[in-house]
C-alpha positions in Angstrom: 3.4 2.6 -35.3 4.1 0.2 -37.6 7.6 1.0 -38.4 8.0 1.3 -34.4 6.8 -2.3 -34.3 8.4 -3.6 -37.2 12.3 -2.3 -35.9 11.4 -4.8 -33.2 13.2 -8.1 -33.3 11.6 -10.9 -31.7 12.3 -14.4 -32.8 9.8 -16.9 -33.7 10.4 -18.9 -30.7 9.6 -16.0 -28.5 6.7 -15.0 -30.1 5.2 -18.2 -30.0 6.3 -18.5 -26.4 4.7 -15.0 -25.5 1.5 -15.6 -27.4 0.9 -19.0 -25.5 1.8 -17.5 -22.1 -1.0 -14.5 -23.2 -3.7 -17.0 -24.0 -3.0 -19.4 -21.2 -2.9 -16.4 -18.8 -6.1 -15.0 -19.7 -8.1 -18.2 -20.1 -7.4 -19.3 -16.3 -8.1 -15.8 -15.6 -11.3 -15.8 -17.4 -11.9 -19.1 -15.3 -11.2 -17.6 -12.2 -13.5 -14.5 -13.0 -16.3 -17.2 -13.7 -16.0 -18.9 -10.6 -15.5 -15.4 -8.4 -18.9 -14.2 -9.9 -20.9 -17.7 -9.2 -19.6 -17.4 -5.5 -20.7 -13.9 -4.8 -24.1 -13.3 -3.1 -26.8 -11.4 -5.1 -27.9 -7.8 -4.4 -30.9 -8.6 -2.7 -31.6 -5.1 -1.5 -34.2 -4.7 -4.3 -36.8 -2.0 -3.8 -35.8 -1.5 -0.2 -32.8 0.3 -1.4 -34.8 3.0 -2.4 -36.3 3.8 0.8 -33.2 4.9 2.1 -32.3 1.6 4.5 -29.7 2.2 7.3 -26.1 1.6 6.6 -25.1 2.4 10.6 -25.1 -1.5 11.0 -22.2 -3.5 12.0 -22.0 -5.0 8.5 -22.0 -1.4 7.0 -18.8 -0.5 9.0 -16.9 -3.2 8.2 -18.0 -4.0 4.9 -14.6 -3.4 3.5 -13.7 -6.6 5.5 -15.9 -9.2 4.3 -15.4 -12.0 1.9 -18.0 -10.4 -0.8 -15.4 -7.2 -0.7 -12.7 -9.5 -1.5 -14.5 -11.0 -4.0 -15.6 -8.3 -6.0 -11.2 -7.1 -5.8 -10.5 -10.0 -7.0 -13.0 -10.2 -9.7 -11.2 -6.6 -10.6 -7.9 -7.7 -10.7 -8.5 -10.8 -12.7 -10.8 -8.5 -15.6 -7.7 -6.3 -15.6 -5.1 -9.2 -16.1 -7.1 -10.2 -18.8 -7.1 -7.1 -20.5 -3.3 -6.4 -20.5 -3.1 -9.9 -21.8 -5.5 -9.6 -24.6 -3.9 -6.1 -25.6 -0.5 -7.9 -25.3 -1.5 -10.7 -28.0 -3.1 -7.7 -29.8 0.1 -6.1 -30.2 2.3 -9.3 -30.8 -0.2 -10.7 -33.8 0.9 -7.0 -35.6 4.4 -7.6 -35.7 5.1 -9.4 -38.6 
């Protein structure tokens, strides 16, 4: 794998630019994830979830349309972006 990476010709300016872009994008996504997690309501089901609560409510049928579901999806997307940025940053660090 090292021979494949060493064959890539990346100028120092491009290397610095890509590194800065990866770090800044990961930092912005991390801050966004913190805000989104703080906006999400807690699971207050507690022990009542063990009793087999009914999900045949209006909320149960339309759960995918709620703000809570959208926040969970945004959290997953931002965490995936952070993961891709960090893997890219690691690969760029391997290039001499």
